[in-house]
N, C-alpha and C positions, 0 to 999 in steps of 0.2 A: 654875674656872665649869665647869658641869655642860655636858653637851653641848646640851641642850635650852636654857639659857639662851643660849648661844652662836649657837645656831640662831635665837632668836628675837630676839637681838640685831644678828643678821647680817639676817634678815628686815625689820626695821625699820630697819636703815641703807638696805637696798636702796630700801624704798619711800620713804623720807624722800630719798634721791636722784633717784628717777624722779619724783617732785612737785617738787622744785627743778626739775629738767631742764623739765618741765611750762611750769612757772610760766614760766622762762627760754625758753623757747619761744614760748610766747603773747605775752609782750613783744617779743620778736624781730621777729615776723611783724605785728604791730600796728604797732611803730615804723615800720617797710618801707612800709606804706601802697599794697601792690602790688596795684592792680586789673589785671586781665587778662581780655578776652574769652576766650581760650583758655590752658589749662594750656601755661604755657612746655614748651618741648621735646617737646610731644606728639606720636607719628606715630600715626596711625588709618590702618589698613588696611580701608575700606567695600569690603564685598562686597555689589555691589547684587544686588537680586530682577529679571533678566532680562526675567519675564512683566510687570512690572508698568513696567519701565522700559528695555524695549527699543532704545529709541533711545540709549541713552547707555551708556559703557562699565560692562563687567560690574567691573572693580577697581579703584577710584578711593583714592591716597595723598594724606592728608591731613598735612600737615609746618607743623608751629609751630614760630618761631624763639623767641630767648631774650626776645624784647620780648613775646613773646605773640600776634604776629601770624602769619594763616596768608599766608606768602609763603618767599622765600627768606631765607637767614640775615641777621643784622641787620647794618646797616654796625658797623666798629669804631669804639671811640671815636675822634673827633678825625677821622675821615677824611671827605673831601670829596665830598658826595653829593647827588644832587637827591632828595629824599625826600617821600613822600605817602603817606597813608591814605588806605584805601575803608571809607566807615562805611554801615550802612543794615540793613535786612533780608535776607532769603533770597537775593532776588534779586542784591543786592551779593555777598553769600558766595559766593555757585558751588559751594555744598556739596558736591554731589553730581558737581561735575566734577573731573577731573583737575586738579591745582595747576598744571599750566601750561598749562590751558586757562581759566581762570578768565579775564572780560574784563581783570581787575586786571594779570594774567602776562601776558596778549597786551598792553595797555598799555605795561608795563614792557618786554617785548622790543622793541617798537616803538623808544620813547625810547631803548633803549641800543645801537641802532645808531651806528657811526662818524659817519655826515652826521648824526644827529639831537643829539647830545650836544653838539657847541657851542651849539646853541640852546639848552641846559639851561644851560651853563657851568659844569656839573661834568663829571667824569670816567664818572659813572657814575649810573643811576636805581635806585632800590628803591622799590616800590610795596606795602606791609602791607596786608591785610585785615581789619580789626577787626568786620566787620558779624555780626548776629544774627538769625535766623529770628523771626517774629512779636513783633517789637519794634515798637512804637508809639514814635513821632517823641519824646514826654516820656522813655523808655528809652534811646533813641538820645542824647538829649541829657545823659543822666546818665553814661551808658557814656564819652562824650567829656569830659565833666568830670573824668571819675576817670581815666582814660587819658592825656590832653594831658600833664599835671605830669613824666611821664617823659620828655618829648621837648625838647630846647632849642630845637630850631626844625624846622618844616616846611615845604616849598615848597606843598603843596597837601593839602586835604582834601575828597575827593568823597563826594560825598553822593547814595545812591539811596535815597529815601524816599517814603510816603505808601500803597503798598499794605497796610502792616501797620496803619495806621489805617483804613483803609477796612474790613477784616477783623475788625477788633477791634469796630467798629460793628456790625456784622452779628452776631458770635457772641455779641455783647450783646441782640440781638434789635432792634438800632436805637433807642435810648432818646433821647428827648427832650432830655435832660440830660445832659452827661458832667462829669464830675469828678475832677481828680487822684487818682490812685489808686497808692499806692506798690506795686512788685512786690517779694516776695522779691527780696535782694541776689543769690542763686544762680541766678536766672534770667537776669540779666544778664551775672556774672562766672563764669566757671568758677575765678578764683583773686582772693581777696578778702583783706583782714586782718579783717573782720570775724566770722569763726566763723559759729555758735556753736561751741565746743568742747565735746567732753564726756569722759565715762570709757573709754565704748567705745574700746577700741585704735586701730580706724579714726577715732574721733573726735578723737585728739587732735592736738596740736600737735608732739608730736614725728612723730608718723604721716606729716604731712603734711610736715614736714620732710625727713624719711627718702625719702616716695616721688618730693619733688621733685628732692633730691640722685641716685637711682634714675633719673629719667627722663632727666637731666641727663647721666648719666654711660654709661648705656646705650643711649639712644636707639632703644630696641627698638620694634618695631611692636606698637600693640594691634590684634585684626584684629576687626571687628563684623560679623556675619554678616547675611543677609538685611536689606540696608538697603533701606526702600522697599515692603517686601511688606504693610504696613497699607494702604497704596494700593489693594490690591483691595477691602477691607472700605469706605474713606470712598467709592470711585467707585459700587461699588455702592450705597451710601446714597444718593448723589446721585440715582444712574441711577433708583429706586425712589421717590423723593421723593412725597409727598401733594400738597404743595403749591410751585408754580415760580411766584414772585411778577416781576410785570413792572414794576410801580411800587412805590417807597418812601415813606415818611414824609419829611418835609422834611430833607434832609441837612443844612442849615445849620447845626446846633449839633458837628456832626462836623467839617465842614469847617472851622468858627472854629477850633475845638479844636486840629485838627491844624495850621493857620495859626498860631497863637499859639505851639507849640513849633517848629513848623520855624522861625521865624523867631528864637526862642533858640538852635536848636542852630546856625543860622547864625551869630549874633554869636560864640557859645561857638567856634566853628572860626576864624572871622575874628581873635579874639585868640592864636590859635596858630599862623596858617599866612599865608604869604604870598598864598594863593589861595584860595577855597573854588568849588568847581567843584557846579553839581547836575546829575547825570546823570539827566535824567528816566524815572521806571518806566516801562516798558513791559508792555504785556498783549497780550492774545489777542483782536483787535480786530475781528474780523469774525464774522458769522454763521457759526459751527462745520457742518461736514457730522456727520452722525451718528456717523462714524469719533471725529471730533474730540470730537464732546459728551463722548463716552466716557471722555475723560482724565481732564474738569473733577473737583472735588471740593471747591474752596473755596466760600465766599459763601453757607453756610449760618446759620440761625437757631439758633445754639448751637454748640457746641464738637466735632467730629465723631472728634477724637481720643479723647474723652471721655464722650460721651453719644450716644444717639440722635437724630440730626438727620433732621427730616420737611419741612423748609421751606427751599428754596433760593431764589436770587437769579437768574432767568433772563442768559443770556449778553448779553442787551440791558440790565437792568439793570447787571448787572456794568461793562460799559463805559462806561455813563452813571454810573456812580459814579467810575470811574477818569479820566474825563475831568475830572469836576468837581473832582477831586484834581490832577490837571495842570494844570489853569488857577490853582491856588491856588499852585503851584510855580513856575509862569512868573511869576506877580504878585510874589510873594516874592523872585524873583531878580532881577527889574527893579525892584523898587522900594528894592532892598538894596543895588545896584551888585555883585551877583555874578554870575560867569560859569553857561550854563547848555548842556547839551548834549542836544539832540531826538535820540534813537534809534529811536521806534516806528516810521517811517515808512521806516525802511532794512531793517525786519524782516517779512517776509512771513509775516503770521500763518498757521503751518501745523503738522503734525508734524514736520518738519524745523528747525523754529525754538524750539517751545515744547513741553513735555511735560504740561503743565495750563496754567491759564489765566494764570498769571502768571511760571512759571521757563523760562528758554530753555535750548536743546541748547549744546552744545559750538559747534556752527555758528554760531549768532547769538551767542553770547559773543566769538565771533572779532571778529564785527562792529561789536558794542558797542565793544570794546576798541580796533578800529582807530578808530572815532569819536572816541575819549575821546583818544585820543595825537595823533591831528591838532588837536583842542582845545588841548590843552596845547602844542602845538608852534608853534601860530600866535602866541602872544604871546613874545616873546624874552624870555629873563632878563633881573631887574633887573642 
């Protein structure tokens, strides 16, 4: 065989082997059916923009365990542990807060105190976060439906929802009719088995498996600089708004849409856990000072992350919409027989507790975590 023919045959064999490997890798990923809010074993170092977020810590580490939760390492198979999930939007996620200062971590720390563990009936407590920003309740239900099957049992699912539904409605310019619409699956899950895969090296299933293995083995930090720097632009956009609305069209369609999906989400959670706890979404609920108002950027008619927005809701209108959402949460909890935790009254609205209309500081997260832990401990283990 000539050298040319040998090289051609070798290249063909290599391509065939790669193609077969890619086919096998895709089948393996799809057979696993692994849906995860975060990429398992990821470690992100968030370097916050200090001018935009002066009241938060400058460097934040986000660590993900093997189950795709933001939180401590997952319990070992067969380990006896009181286990809970936190699900919801960005306030549940605590994205810009240090791992140990999210309200979920604060609650977990209190539950793990020696005097509290007998009340849980387990040697330790573990709370993982699988929340994601800007997800309305319909997508939160989808997230739960996909991640819950990999848990044998949960002692509690804690939901903090509602703000994303109000935001989504205003960003759509307050339509009178809302319809279910599917988001791209990657908007909900960072890891999932649905592809799409491609021929570009970084789009292949082989590349994904290699990346997953590398994260698992190396556990190296990925540094993300200037997190929150974009807040300068969107806050300026709101401050220069041409129109500030103090009234809105009838929000009943939005509230009914939220209520439908909230109840479906509660039903999904009830099937997989012993307790469902609605931690009611807090918000900045007083007339802001000019300095406080300068922090605001949400509740515009349009998407400020992508387009120019010139019309915004006033703080009074924002608070009114959030009050209506909260009323639906209270009603659903009462009618469906699930627990609720009210946290807003314990948070004095100020720059020390909120860094915009909806997201709270580590100081506020401490308060929320304690209230959640108290609620959990009030009911003894079955």
